[in-house]
PAZAPA-4460 file (N, C-alpha, C; in steps of 0.05 Angstrom, whole numbers, plus 32768, in hexadecimal, padded with zeros to 4 digits):
% residues 356
    n_x    n_y    n_z   ca_x   ca_y   ca_z    c_x    c_y    c_z   seq   type   mol
   8758   87DC   85D7   876D   87CF   85CE   8763   87AD   85CA     1      M     A
   8770   87A1   85B7   876F   8784   85B3   8789   8779   85BF     2      D     A
   8789   8761   85CF   879F   8755   85D9   87A1   8738   85D6     3      V     A
   87B7   872F   85CF   87B5   8710   85CA   87CC   8706   85E6     4      L     A
   87C1   86F3   85F2   87D3   86E5   8605   87DA   86C9   85FD     5      I     A
   87F5   86C6   8600   8801   86AD   85F7   8800   8698   8611     6      T     A
   87FF   8680   860D   87FB   866F   862B   87E5   8678   8637     7      G     A
   87CD   867E   8628   87B7   8688   8636   87A8   8671   864A     8      V     A
   87AD   8658   8649   879B   8649   8653   87B0   8640   8669     9      C     A
   87CB   8648   8672   87D9   8645   8688   87CF   8658   869D    10      G     A
   87D8   8653   86B6   87D6   8660   86CF   87D9   8683   86C9    11      F     A
   87ED   868D   86C2   87F7   86A6   86C1   87E1   86AE   86A6    12      V     A
   87E3   86A5   8690   87D5   86AE   867C   87B9   86B4   867E    13      G     A
   87AD   869F   868B   8791   86A0   868F   8789   86B4   86A3    14      S     A
   8797   86B5   86B8   8796   86CA   86CF   8795   86E7   86C4    15      S     A
   87AC   86EA   86B4   87AD   8708   86A9   8792   870E   8696    16      I     A
   8789   86F7   8686   8774   86FC   8674   875A   8704   8689    17      A     A
   8754   86F4   869B   873D   86F8   86AD   873F   8716   86B7    18      R     A
   8755   871F   86BE   8758   873B   86C7   8751   8750   86B1    19      V     A
   875E   8747   8697   875A   875C   8682   873C   8759   8674    20      L     A
   872E   8747   867C   8712   8744   8671   86FE   8759   867D    21      V     A
   8709   875C   8698   86F8   8775   86A7   8701   8794   86A0    22      A     A
   8717   8793   868F   871E   87AB   868C   8715   87BA   8676    23      H     A
   870A   87D4   867A   86FE   87E0   8663   870E   87E7   8648    24      P     A
   8726   87E7   864C   8739   87F2   863A   873D   87DC   8629    25      E     A
   8738   87C0   862A   873D   87A9   861C   8726   87A4   860D    26      V     A
   8728   87A6   85F2   8711   879E   85E4   8707   8782   85DF    27      A     A
   8722   8773   85D7   8720   875D   85D0   8739   874C   85DD    28      S     A
   8732   8734   85E8   874B   871F   85F3   874C   870C   85E0    29      I     A
   8764   8702   85D3   8767   86E8   85C2   877E   86DA   85D1    30      F     A
   877F   86C2   85D4   8791   86B2   85DE   8799   8696   85CF    31      G     A
   87B0   8690   85D4   87B7   8677   85C4   87C8   8665   85DA    32      V     A
   87C0   864A   85D6   87D1   8639   85E9   87CF   861D   85D9    33      D     A
   87E5   860E   85E1   87E9   85F6   85D4   87DA   85DF   85EA    34      N     A
   87CF   85E7   85FB   87C1   85D5   8610   87CF   85BC   861A    35      L     A
   87EC   85C0   8619   87FB   85A7   861F   87F6   85A1   8641    36      A     A
   87F2   85B6   864D   87F7   85B1   866C   87DB   85A5   8673    37      R     A
   87DC   8593   8689   87C5   8589   8692   87B5   859A   869E    38      N     A
   8799   859C   8699   8786   85AD   86A5   8781   85C8   8698    39      G     A
   8792   85CD   8683   8793   85E3   8672   8777   85E9   8666    40      S     A
   8766   85D1   8661   874C   85D3   8655   873B   85E0   8668    41      E     A
   873E   85DD   8684   872A   85E9   8693   872B   8607   868F    42      L     A
   8746   8611   8691   8746   862D   8689   873E   8638   8672    43      N     A
   873E   8626   865B   8735   862F   863F   8718   8633   8641    44      R     A
   870B   8622   864D   86EC   8622   8652   86E5   863B   865F    45      D     A
   86EE   863F   8672   86E6   865A   8683   86E9   8674   8674    46      E     A
   8703   8672   8665   870A   8688   8653   86F5   868D   863F    47      L     A
   86F1   8676   8633   86DA   867C   861F   86C1   8685   8626    48      R     A
   86B8   867F   8641   86A4   8687   864B   86A5   86A7   8651    49      A     A
   86BC   86B0   8656   86C0   86CA   865F   86C2   86DB   8642    50      L     A
   86BF   86D2   862B   86C8   86E0   8616   86DF   86DE   8609    51      G     A
   86F1   86D3   8611   870F   86D1   8607   870C   86BA   85EE    52      V     A
   8717   86C6   85D9   8718   86B7   85C2   8733   86A3   85C6    53      T     A
   8732   868B   85C6   8743   8678   85CC   8750   8668   85B2    54      V     A
   8763   866A   85AB   8771   865A   8593   8783   8643   859B    55      F     A
   8782   8630   858F   8796   8616   8596   87AB   861A   8586    56      H     A
   87C4   8621   858E   87D9   8622   8581   87F4   8620   858E    57      G     A
   8807   8616   8580   8823   8611   858A   8836   8629   8582    58      D     A
   8843   8638   8599   8854   8651   858E   8869   8646   8582    59      M     A
   8876   862A   8580   888A   8624   8575   8886   8620   8554    60      R     A
   886B   8620   854B   8866   861E   8532   885B   863C   8526    61      M     A
   886F   8645   8516   886A   8663   850C   884B   8661   84FE    62      A     A
   8845   864D   84F1   882A   864B   84E2   8815   864B   84F3    63      S     A
   8816   8647   850D   8801   8646   851F   87F9   8663   8527    64      D     A
   8809   8679   851F   8806   8692   8529   87FE   86A0   8514    65      L     A
   87F7   8698   84F9   87F4   86A4   84DF   87D5   86AE   84E1    66      V     A
   87C3   869C   84EE   87AB   869B   84F0   879E   86AC   8504    67      H     A
   87AF   86B8   8517   87AA   86C5   8530   87A2   86E4   8527    68      L     A
   8789   86F3   8531   8785   8706   8529   8799   8720   8531    69      P     A
   8798   8733   8520   87AB   874E   852A   87A2   8759   8545    70      K     A
   87B6   8760   8555   87AF   8766   8573   87C3   8783   8574    71      V     A
   87BC   8790   858A   87CC   87A9   8590   87E7   87A1   859F    72      D     A
   87E0   878A   85B3   87F2   8785   85C9   87F3   8764   85CC    73      W     A
   8808   8759   85D0   8811   873B   85D7   8818   873B   85F0    74      V     A
   880C   8725   8602   881C   8721   861D   8823   8705   8616    75      I     A
   883E   8702   861B   884B   86E4   8618   884F   86D9   8631    76      D     A
   8839   86C5   8633   883A   86B4   8652   8841   869B   864A    77      A     A
   8847   8694   8632   884C   8678   8629   886A   8670   862E    78      A     A
   8870   865A   863C   8889   864D   8640   888B   8631   864E    79      A     A
   889D   8625   864E   88A6   860E   865E   88B0   861E   8675    80      L     A
   88A3   8623   8690   88AC   8636   86A3   88BD   8626   86B6    81      P     A
   88C5   8610   86B3   88D7   8601   86C8   88F1   8605   86C9    82      S     A
   8901   860B   86DB   8920   860D   86D7   8928   85F0   86D5    83      V     A
   891B   85DD   86DA   8925   85BF   86D1   891F   85B8   86B1    84      L     A
   890F   85C7   86AA   8908   85C1   868B   891D   85BB   8678    85      A     A
   891F   85A7   866C   8933   859C   8658   8948   858E   8665    86      G     A
   8949   8589   8680   895E   8579   868C   894F   8562   869E    87      V     A
   8935   8564   86A4   892A   8550   86B7   891E   853C   86AB    88      D     A
   8920   8536   868C   8916   8522   8680   88FA   8520   8679    89      G     A
   88EC   8533   8684   88D1   853A   867C   88CA   8549   865F    90      N     A
   88E0   8558   865B   88E1   8567   8643   88FD   8566   863B    91      S     A
   8904   8570   8623   891B   856D   8612   8929   8587   8613    92      S     A
   8945   8589   8612   894B   85A4   860E   8945   85B2   85F7    93      S     A
   8940   85A0   85E2   8938   85AE   85C7   891A   85B7   85CA    94      L     A
   890A   85AA   85D6   88ED   85B1   85DF   88F2   85CC   85EB    95      Q     A
   88FD   85CE   85FE   8901   85E7   8610   8909   8600   85FB    96      L     A
   891E   85FA   85EE   8928   860F   85DA   890F   8619   85CD    97      V     A
   8904   8605   85C0   88F0   860A   85AA   88D5   8618   85B9    98      Q     A
   88CE   8612   85D2   88B6   861D   85DD   88BE   863A   85E6    99      H     A
   88D4   863E   85F4   88DE   8657   8600   88EB   866B   85EF   100      N     A
   88F9   865E   85D8   8907   8672   85CB   88FB   8674   85AF   101      L     A
   88FB   865D   859F   88EF   865E   8588   88D5   8668   8584   102      I     A
   88BE   8665   859B   88AA   8670   859D   88A7   8688   85A1   103      G     A
   88BB   8696   85AC   88BE   86B0   85B2   88C5   86BD   8596   104      T     A
   88D7   86B1   8585   88DD   86BB   856A   88C5   86C4   855C   105      V     A
   88B5   86AA   855B   889E   86AA   854A   8888   86BE   8552   106      N     A
   8882   86C1   856E   8874   86D9   8577   8880   86F4   856C   107      L     A
   889A   86F6   8570   88A8   8715   8566   88A1   8715   854A   108      L     A
   88A0   8706   8539   889A   8706   851C   887B   870F   851D   109      E     A
   886E   8705   852B   884D   870B   852B   884E   8728   8535   110      Y     A
   885C   8731   8548   8858   874B   8554   8863   8762   853A   111      C     A
   887B   8757   852C   8883   876A   8515   8873   876C   8503   112      K     A
   8862   8758   84FC   884D   8758   84E6   8838   876C   84EE   113      R     A
   8830   8767   8502   8814   877A   850E   881D   878B   851C   114      N     A
   8835   8797   8524   883D   87AB   8530   8831   87AC   854B   115      R     A
   8831   8799   8559   8824   8794   8571   883B   8794   8589   116      A     A
   8832   87A1   85A0   8847   87A5   85B3   8849   878B   85C0   117      G     A
   885D   8786   85CF   8862   876D   85DD   886C   8771   85FB   118      L     A
   885D   8761   8610   8864   875D   862A   886C   8741   862C   119      I     A
   8888   873F   8632   8891   8727   8636   8896   8721   8651   120      L     A
   888A   8709   865C   888B   8703   8676   88A5   86F1   867C   121      L     A
   88BA   86F6   8688   88D3   86EA   868A   88D7   86E1   86A9   122      S     A
   88EE   86DC   86B1   88F0   86CC   86CA   890A   86D8   86DA   123      T     A
   8904   86D1   86F4   891F   86DA   8703   8932   86C8   8700   124      S     A
   8933   86B0   86EE   8947   869C   86EA   895A   86A8   86D1   125      R     A
   8956   86BC   86C9   896D   86C7   86B6   8984   86D6   86C4   126      V     A
   897F   86D5   86DF   8996   86DE   86F1   89B2   86C9   86F2   127      Y     A
   89C5   86CE   86F3   89DE   86BC   86F3   89DA   86AC   870D   128      S     A
   89DD   8691   8709   89DD   867D   8720   89F7   8685   8730   129      I     A
   8A0D   8686   8722   8A25   8690   8735   8A21   86A8   8747   130      A     A
   8A16   86BC   873A   8A11   86D5   874C   89FF   86CE   875E   131      A     A
   89E6   86C2   875B   89D4   86B9   8773   89E2   86AD   8785   132      L     A
   89F0   8697   8781   89FE   8688   8792   8A0D   8696   87A8   133      L     A
   8A1E   86AE   8798   8A32   86C0   87A9   8A23   86D5   87BB   134      D     A
   8A07   86D8   87BA   89FA   86E4   87CD   89FD   86DE   87EB   135      V     A
   8A07   86ED   87FC   8A0E   86EB   8818   89F1   86E6   8826   136      P     A
   89EC   86CB   8831   89D5   86C5   883C   89DD   86BA   885D   137      L     A
   89C9   86BF   886F   89C8   86AF   8885   89AC   86A0   888B   138      M     A
   89AC   8692   88A0   8994   8685   88A4   898A   8697   88BE   139      E     A
   896C   8699   88BA   895E   86AB   88CD   893E   869F   88CD   140      Q     A
   8937   8695   88E1   891C   868C   88E6   8915   8679   88D0   141      D     A
   8923   8667   88C8   891B   864F   88B6   891F   8659   889D   142      G     A
   892C   866B   8895   8931   8676   8879   894B   8682   8875   143      A     A
   8954   8682   885D   896D   8697   8853   8963   86AF   8851   144      Y     A
   8977   86C0   885B   896E   86DF   8855   898A   86EA   8851   145      V     A
   8988   8702   8847   89A3   8710   8840   89B2   8719   885C   146      L     A
   89CC   8714   8863   89D9   871C   8874   89E5   8737   886E   147      D     A
   89F3   8740   8884   89F8   875F   8882   8A10   8762   886F   148      E     A
   8A1C   8751   8862   8A2E   8756   884B   8A20   8759   8833   149      R     A
   8A07   875B   882E   89F5   875A   8816   89FA   8773   880A   150      A     A
   89FA   878A   881A   89FA   87A3   8812   8A14   87A9   8803   151      S     A
   8A28   879D   8807   8A40   87A3   87FD   8A4C   8789   87E9   152      S     A
   8A34   8779   87E1   8A40   8761   87CE   8A42   8768   87B3   153      A     A
   8A3F   877E   87AA   8A40   8786   878E   8A2A   878D   877E   154      G     A
   8A2F   8795   8766   8A17   87A2   8755   89FE   878B   8753   155      P     A
   89E7   8795   874F   89CE   8785   874C   89C3   8779   8767   156      G     A
   89CB   8782   877F   89C1   8770   8797   89BB   878C   87A9   157      L     A
   89A3   878C   87B6   8998   87A3   87C9   8994   8790   87DE   158      S     A
   898A   87A1   87F5   897E   8795   880E   8960   878C   8806   159      R     A
   8955   8798   87F0   893B   878F   87E7   893A   8774   87D5   160      S     A
   8954   876A   87CA   8957   8754   87B9   8968   875E   87A0   161      G     A
   8962   874B   878E   8975   8747   8775   8968   875E   8763   162      V     A
   897B   8770   8758   8974   8784   8744   8979   877D   872A   163      Q     A
   8970   878C   8719   896E   8785   86FA   898A   8786   86EF   164      E     A
   89A2   8791   8700   89BC   8790   86F6   89CC   877D   8700   165      S     A
   89C0   8769   870B   89D2   874F   8712   89D9   8744   86FB   166      L     A
   89F1   8732   86FC   89FA   8725   86E4   89E1   8712   86DB   167      S     A
   89E2   870E   86BC   89D4   86FB   86B5   89E9   86EB   86A5   168      T     A
   8A00   86E8   86AB   8A14   86D5   869E   8A0C   86BB   86A4   169      A     A
   8A13   86A6   8694   8A0F   868A   8695   8A22   867C   86AC   170      A     A
   8A15   8668   86C0   89FF   865D   86B8   89E4   8666   86C2   171      P     A
   89D1   8667   86B0   89B6   8672   86BF   89A4   8659   86BB   172      V     A
   89AA   8640   86B4   899A   862B   86AA   898E   862C   868F   173      S     A
   898A   8617   8680   897D   8615   8667   8965   8626   8666   174      L     A
   8956   8625   8679   893D   8632   8679   8944   8652   867B   175      Y     A
   8953   865C   868E   895A   867B   8692   8967   867F   867B   176      G     A
   8979   866D   866D   8986   867C   8653   896C   8682   863D   177      A     A
   8959   866E   8638   8949   866E   8624   8936   868B   862B   178      T     A
   8933   8691   8641   891E   86AA   8647   8933   86C5   8647   179      K     A
   894C   86BE   864B   8961   86D4   8649   8962   86DA   862C   180      L     A
   8964   86CA   861B   8967   86CE   85FC   894F   86D7   85F2   181      A     A
   8937   86D0   85FF   891D   86DC   85F6   891A   86F7   85FC   182      S     A
   8925   8703   8611   8926   871C   861B   8938   872A   8604   183      E     A
   894E   8723   8601   8962   8730   85F0   8956   8734   85D3   184      A     A
   8948   8722   85C7   8938   8720   85B1   8920   872F   85AF   185      L     A
   8913   8731   85C5   88F9   8744   85C0   8904   8761   85C2   186      A     A
   891A   8768   85D4   891E   8783   85D2   892E   878C   85B9   187      L     A
   8939   877A   85AB   8946   8782   8593   8932   8782   8581   188      E     A
   891E   8770   857E   8907   8773   856A   88F9   878C   856B   189      Y     A
   88F4   8794   8581   88E1   87AC   858B   88EF   87C3   8581   190      G     A
   8908   87C8   8584   891E   87DF   857D   891A   87DD   855D   191      L     A
   891F   87CA   8552   8928   87C5   8535   890C   87CC   8527   192      T     A
   88F5   87C4   8531   88DC   87C4   8523   88CB   87D6   852C   193      F     A
   88D3   87E3   8545   88BF   87FD   854E   88A6   87F3   8557   194      D     A
   88A7   87DE   856B   888F   87DA   8579   889A   87D6   8597   195      F     A
   8888   87DB   85AC   888E   87E0   85C8   8891   87BF   85D0   196      P     A
   88AA   87C0   85E2   88AE   87A9   85F0   88AC   87AD   860F   197      V     A
   88A5   879F   8620   88AA   879D   863B   88B2   8783   8643   198      W     A
   88C4   8780   8657   88CF   8765   8663   88CA   8766   867F   199      V     A
   88BC   8750   8685   88B5   8751   86A4   88C4   8736   86B1   200      N     A
   88D8   873D   86BC   88E5   8724   86CF   88D5   871E   86E6   201      R     A
   88C4   8707   86E6   88B5   8706   86FB   88C1   86F3   8710   202      C     A
   88BA   86F8   8728   88BE   86E6   873D   88AC   86CD   873C   203      G     A
   88A9   86BE   8750   889A   86A6   874F   8879   86B0   8753   204      V     A
   886F   86AD   873A   884F   86B5   8737   8843   869C   8742   205      L     A
   882A   86A7   8753   8819   8693   875C   87FB   86A1   8766   206      T     A
   87EE   868E   876F   87D2   8699   8774   87BD   8682   8774   207      G     A
   87A6   867F   877E   8794   866C   877D   878E   8663   8760   208      G     A
   878C   8647   875D   8787   863C   8741   87A2   863A   8733   209      G     A
   87B8   863D   873E   87D4   8635   8733   87D4   8612   8732   210      Q     A
   87DC   8609   871B   87E6   85ED   8719   87FC   85EE   8729   211      F     A
   8801   85D2   8735   8818   85D4   8749   8827   85BA   8744   212      G     A
   8843   85BC   8740   885A   85A9   8741   8870   85B2   874A   213      R     A
   8882   85A0   8755   8898   85A8   8763   88AC   85B8   8757   214      S     A
   88AC   85B8   873B   88BC   85C7   872A   88B1   85E1   8720   215      D     A
   8894   85E7   8722   888B   85FC   871C   886F   85FF   872B   216      Q     A
   8868   861A   8734   884F   861C   8744   8855   860F   8760   217      G     A
   886E   8617   876B   8877   8607   8787   8864   860C   879C   218      I     A
   8858   8624   87A0   8847   862E   87B0   882B   861A   87AF   219      F     A
   8821   861B   8799   8808   8609   8795   880F   85ED   879C   220      S     A
   8821   85E1   8790   882B   85C4   8796   882E   85C4   87B6   221      F     A
   883C   85D2   87C1   8841   85CF   87E1   882A   85CE   87EE   222      W     A
   8818   85E5   87EC   87FF   85E4   87FC   87EF   85D2   87F6   223      I     A
   87ED   85CA   87DD   87D9   85B2   87D9   87E5   8597   87E4   224      N     A
   87FB   8594   87DF   880A   857C   87EC   8807   857A   8805   225      S     A
   880D   8590   8812   880A   8591   8833   87EE   8588   883F   226      H     A
   87D9   8595   8830   87BC   858E   8833   87B9   8572   8832   227      L     A
   87C0   8568   881E   87B9   854B   8816   87CA   8537   8822   228      R     A
   87DC   853D   8833   87F1   8530   8841   8800   8521   882D   229      R     A
   8803   852C   881C   8818   8522   8806   8834   8522   8811   230      R     A
   8847   850F   8805   8865   8513   880B   8873   852D   8802   231      P     A
   8882   8539   8817   888D   8552   8810   88AC   854D   8816   232      L     A
   88BC   855C   8807   88D6   8557   8810   88E5   8575   880E   233      R     A
   88F7   8579   8820   890C   8591   881F   8922   8586   8809   234      Y     A
   8926   858E   87F3   893E   8583   87E5   8954   859A   87E4   235      L     A
   896B   858E   87E8   8987   859F   87EA   8987   85AF   87FF   236      G     A
   899B   85B9   8803   89A4   85CF   881C   89A1   85C4   8833   237      F     A
   89AA   85A8   8833   89AC   859B   8848   8992   8591   8853   238      G     A
   897F   8592   8842   895E   8588   884C   8957   85A0   885E   239      G     A
   8963   85B4   885E   8956   85C7   8874   893B   85D4   886B   240      S     A
   8938   85DC   8852   891A   85E7   8848   891F   8606   884F   241      G     A
   893A   8611   884E   893F   862E   8856   893C   863D   8838   242      Y     A
   893B   862F   8823   893D   863D   8804   8925   8651   8806   243      Q     A
   8928   866A   87FB   8915   8680   87FB   890D   8685   87DC   244      V     A
   88F7   868B   87D9   88EC   869D   87C2   88D9   86AC   87CA   245      R     A
   88D7   86C9   87B9   88C0   86D5   87BD   88A6   86CE   87AA   246      D     A
   8891   86D4   87B2   8879   86CC   87A4   886B   86E9   879C   247      C     A
   885F   86E6   8782   884E   86FD   8777   8830   86EF   8771   248      L     A
   881E   86FE   8779   8804   86F4   876F   8800   86FD   8753   249      H     A
   87F5   86ED   8745   87F4   86F2   8727   87E7   870C   8724   250      V     A
   87D3   8712   8737   87C0   872A   872E   87CF   8741   8733   251      N     A
   87E4   8741   8743   87F5   8759   8746   8805   875F   872E   252      D     A
   880D   8749   871D   881C   8749   8707   8809   8754   86EC   253      L     A
   87F0   8748   86F1   87DC   8756   86E0   87D9   8774   86E0   254      A     A
   87D6   877F   86F9   87D7   879E   86FE   87EB   87AD   86EA   255      R     A
   8806   879C   86EE   881B   87AB   86E1   8818   87AA   86C1   256      L     A
   8810   8791   86B7   880A   8792   8699   87F7   87A3   868E   257      V     A
   87E2   87AA   86A0   87D1   87BF   8695   87DC   87DA   8696   258      I     A
   87ED   87E5   86A6   87FD   87F6   86A6   880E   87F8   868B   259      K     A
   881A   87E4   8686   882C   87E1   8670   8818   87DF   8652   260      Q     A
   8800   87D7   8652   87F1   87D9   863B   87EC   87F6   8636   261      L     A
   87E6   8803   864E   87DC   8821   864C   87F1   8831   8642   262      R     A
   880C   882A   8643   8822   8841   8645   8826   884A   862C   263      C     A
   8825   8866   8628   882B   8870   8609   8844   8880   860C   264      T     A
   884D   8886   8622   8867   8898   8626   887D   8883   8630   265      D     A
   888C   887B   8620   88A3   8862   8629   88C0   8870   862E   266      V     A
   88BD   888C   862C   88D6   8896   8630   88E7   8893   8648   267      A     A
   88FC   888A   864F   8908   8887   866A   88FF   8871   8679   268      G     A
   88EE   885F   866F   88E3   8847   867F   88F4   8831   8679   269      I     A
   8903   8822   8689   890E   8809   8683   8901   87F2   8677   270      P     A
   890D   87EA   8664   88F7   87D2   8656   88FD   87BB   8664   271      R     A
   890D   87B7   8675   890F   879F   8683   890E   87A2   86A2   272      T     A
   88FC   8798   86B1   88F8   879D   86CE   88F4   8782   86DF   273      I     A
   88FB   8782   86F9   88F2   876E   8709   88D5   8771   8710   274      N     A
   88C2   875C   8712   88A8   8760   871D   88A3   8747   8730   275      V     A
   88A5   874F   8747   88A6   8737   875C   8897   8741   8775   276      A     A
   8895   872F   8787   8889   8735   87A1   889B   8740   87B5   277      G     A
   88B6   873B   87B2   88CD   8747   87C3   88D1   8739   87DD   278      G     A
   88DE   8746   87EE   88E5   873D   8807   88CB   873C   8818   279      A     A
   88B8   874B   8817   88A1   8747   8823   8890   8730   8823   280      S     A
   8891   871F   8805   8887   870A   8803   889D   86F1   8802   281      S     A
   88B3   86F3   880C   88C3   86DF   8809   88C1   86CD   881F   282      A     A
   88C3   86B3   8817   88BD   869D   882B   88CD   8681   8826   283      I     A
   88D4   8678   8838   88E3   865B   8838   88CF   8644   8835   284      S     A
   88DB   862E   882C   88C6   8617   882E   88C3   8610   884B   285      L     A
   88D7   8612   885C   88CE   860C   8877   88B8   861F   8882   286      R     A
   88BE   8634   887D   88A8   864C   8885   8892   8646   8877   287      Q     A
   888C   863F   8861   8872   8632   8853   8867   8620   885E   288      L     A
   8878   8609   8867   886D   85F2   8875   8861   85F8   8892   289      T     A
   886D   860D   889F   8865   8616   88B7   8846   8623   88B3   290      A     A
   8848   8633   889F   882B   863E   889C   8819   862C   8895   291      W     A
   8822   8616   8881   880A   8601   887F   8805   85F1   8893   292      C     A
   8819   85EB   88A7   8813   85DF   88C2   8802   85EA   88CF   293      D     A
   87FB   8606   88D4   87EE   8618   88E2   87D2   8618   88D5   294      N     A
   87D0   8616   88BA   87B9   8619   88AB   87A7   85F9   88AC   295      R     A
   87BC   85E6   88A5   87AB   85CD   88A1   87B2   85B9   88B5   296      F     A
   87C6   85BB   88C8   87D0   85AA   88DB   87EA   859F   88D2   297      G     A
   87F7   8595   88E4   8810   858D   88DF   8816   8577   88CD   298      E     A
   882C   857C   88B8   8830   8563   88A8   8854   8563   88A0   299      H     A
   8858   854E   88A7   8875   854C   88AA   8881   854B   888B   300      E     A
   8898   855B   888A   88A8   8560   8870   88C7   854F   8871   301      V     A
   88CA   853E   8861   88E0   8534   8863   88FB   8543   885B   302      A     A
   8910   853C   8865   892C   8549   8860   893B   853B   8848   303      A     A
   8941   8548   8831   894E   8535   8820   8966   8542   8816   304      S     A
   897F   8533   8814   8996   853E   880B   899A   8540   87EB   305      Q     A
   8983   8537   87DE   8984   8538   87C1   8987   8555   87B7   306      E     A
   899B   8558   879F   899F   8573   8796   8994   8573   877B   307      E     A
   898A   8589   8775   897A   858E   875D   898D   85A2   874B   308      R     A
   898D   859A   872F   899C   85B2   8720   898E   85CC   8722   309      P     A
   89A0   85E2   8725   8994   85FD   8727   8986   8608   873D   310      F     A
   8985   85F4   8752   8979   85FD   876A   8988   8616   8777   311      D     A
   897A   862B   8780   898A   8641   878E   8980   8643   87AB   312      L     A
   8990   864E   87BC   8988   8654   87D8   8977   866A   87DB   313      P     A
   8973   867F   87CC   8967   8699   87CF   8967   86AA   87B5   314      W     A
   894B   86AF   87AF   8946   86BE   879B   892B   86D0   87A1   315      V     A
   8936   86EB   87A7   8925   8700   87AC   8929   8717   8797   316      V     A
   8915   8720   878D   8918   8735   877A   8910   8753   8785   317      L     A
   8921   8762   8779   891D   8781   8784   890A   8790   876B   318      D     A
   88F4   8799   8772   88E5   87A4   8758   88E7   87C1   875E   319      S     A
   88F9   87CD   8769   88F8   87ED   876A   88F2   87F8   8753   320      K     A
   88FC   87F0   873C   88FD   87FE   8722   88DC   87FE   871B   321      L     A
   88D0   87E7   871E   88B3   87E6   8718   88A6   87FC   8729   322      A     A
   88AB   8801   8744   889E   8812   8752   88A4   882C   8747   323      K     A
   88C2   8836   8742   88C8   884E   873A   88BB   8854   871D   324      R     A
   88BB   8846   8709   88AF   884B   86EE   8892   8846   86E7   325      H     A
   8887   8831   86F9   886B   882B   86F0   8856   8831   8707   326      W     A
   8867   883A   871F   8855   883F   8738   8847   8825   873B   327      D     A
   8856   880F   873C   884F   87F4   8741   8857   87E3   8757   328      W     A
   884D   87D9   876C   8854   87C8   877E   8842   87B6   8787   329      Q     A
   8846   879A   878F   8835   8787   8796   8824   878E   87AA   330      P     A
   880C   878B   87A7   87F5   8792   87BD   87E7   877B   87C7   331      E     A
   87EA   875F   87C1   87DD   874B   87CC   87F4   873F   87E1   332      I     A
   87F0   873E   87FB   8805   8736   8810   8805   8715   880E   333      P     A
   8821   870F   8818   8825   86F1   8816   8812   86E2   8820   334      L     A
   8807   86EC   883B   87F6   86D7   8846   87D9   86D3   8838   335      G     A
   87CF   86EE   882C   87B5   86EA   881C   87B8   86D6   8807   336      E     A
   87D1   86D8   87F9   87D7   86C5   87DE   87D8   86A8   87EE   337      T     A
   87E3   869E   8802   87EA   8684   880C   87CA   867D   8814   338      L     A
   87BC   868E   881B   87A0   8687   8823   878F   8681   880A   339      E     A
   8791   868F   87F4   8784   868E   87E1   8787   8671   87D3   340      E     A
   879F   866B   87D2   87A9   864F   87C8   87A2   863D   87DA   341      I     A
   87A0   863E   87F7   8794   8629   8807   8778   8623   8806   342      A     A
   8769   863C   87FF   874D   8637   87FD   8746   8629   87E3   343      S     A
   8756   862D   87CB   8752   8621   87B3   875A   8607   87B9   344      H     A
   876F   85FE   87C3   8774   85E2   87CB   875F   85D3   87D8   345      A     A
   8754   85DF   87ED   873F   85D2   87FC   8724   85CB   87EA   346      E     A
   871E   85DE   87D9   8708   85DA   87C6   870F   85CB   87AA   347      N     A
   8727   85C3   87A9   872B   85B2   878E   873C   859E   8797   348      H     A
   8734   8585   87A1   8741   856F   87AD   8750   8560   8798   349      P     A
   874F   8566   8780   875E   8558   876A   8772   8567   875E   350      N     A
   8776   857D   876A   8787   8594   875A   87A6   8589   874D   351      W     A
   87B1   8576   8762   87CC   856C   875F   87C8   8558   8747   352      L     A
   87B8   854C   8743   87B7   853B   872C   87B2   8546   8713   353      E     A
   87A0   855F   8715   8799   8571   86FB   87BA   857E   86F5   354      L     A
   87CB   8583   8708   87DF   8590   8704   87F5   857C   86FA   355      S     A
   87F4   8563   86F6   8808   8555   86EC   880D   8556   86CD   356      R     A
***
């Protein structure tokens, strides 16, 4: 099969491309990227050396997709991936909508013309902020965890985390809204024009080589900053650092993508699923700092009362549907993932500058 990856020079797109290059069922890999992110040229050069054909194009421009070759599948990894996008002054709300929604519309028209299947990489941030703030939590070992009331907290929540049935009602952030709208359009296009669509709601994706900033790539940002003794702060939640996310190594996501590319019998398989590391990979910033202290030596982290829009104390996804229908679960443990990031940070002393 021939595959097109959007956002191919970003961390997720390039990582998936590297996995697919070695896969015998994939004949050709094409990629498109606007190269707007610092450091993306490094991935472009490496991908070209691996035989990936990389086009310079902007998903916001429908004309940039006209020259792309016909493929069997599209993996959409292009997005402004920060929950602060459109509100932090680094990008406008219009840019956010154009990148994350209009870009999806243009891509869906490409899929319709070429009858190509689509794998849409979405996010945990499509879930309602109000519903996530209602999750009953307690503090344990320097992290927020579910308390005993969680099992009776209503639909969409299990002891393993947030399920696909949790409310997606506003507010979800402007970023979350663009991804939720993209999900709905992708499913409707697929049903209307008869091409397969899979929607993967991903937890925090990470791994060695991820560009790191405080609003995206938090694990890479934190580990690189700790190693270089850069200033770090626990923002919000009383400056405790108890806020928790689960992380997923990008190569575990790639394993699921391969299963979805292969799938020919779609009957009974949910089109939208959570894909995340789950409770076994959940870690707070304070716990991450302790891991870094042990790995690199102690480094003080300041406590700040500053509150950022849309910050949440705890987001952990339950991926039971992926296990049930795709026989998929994460295989790369948290400790191995953190060690990979740390080793990469030691070998790339200017990584934070490249990530800006």
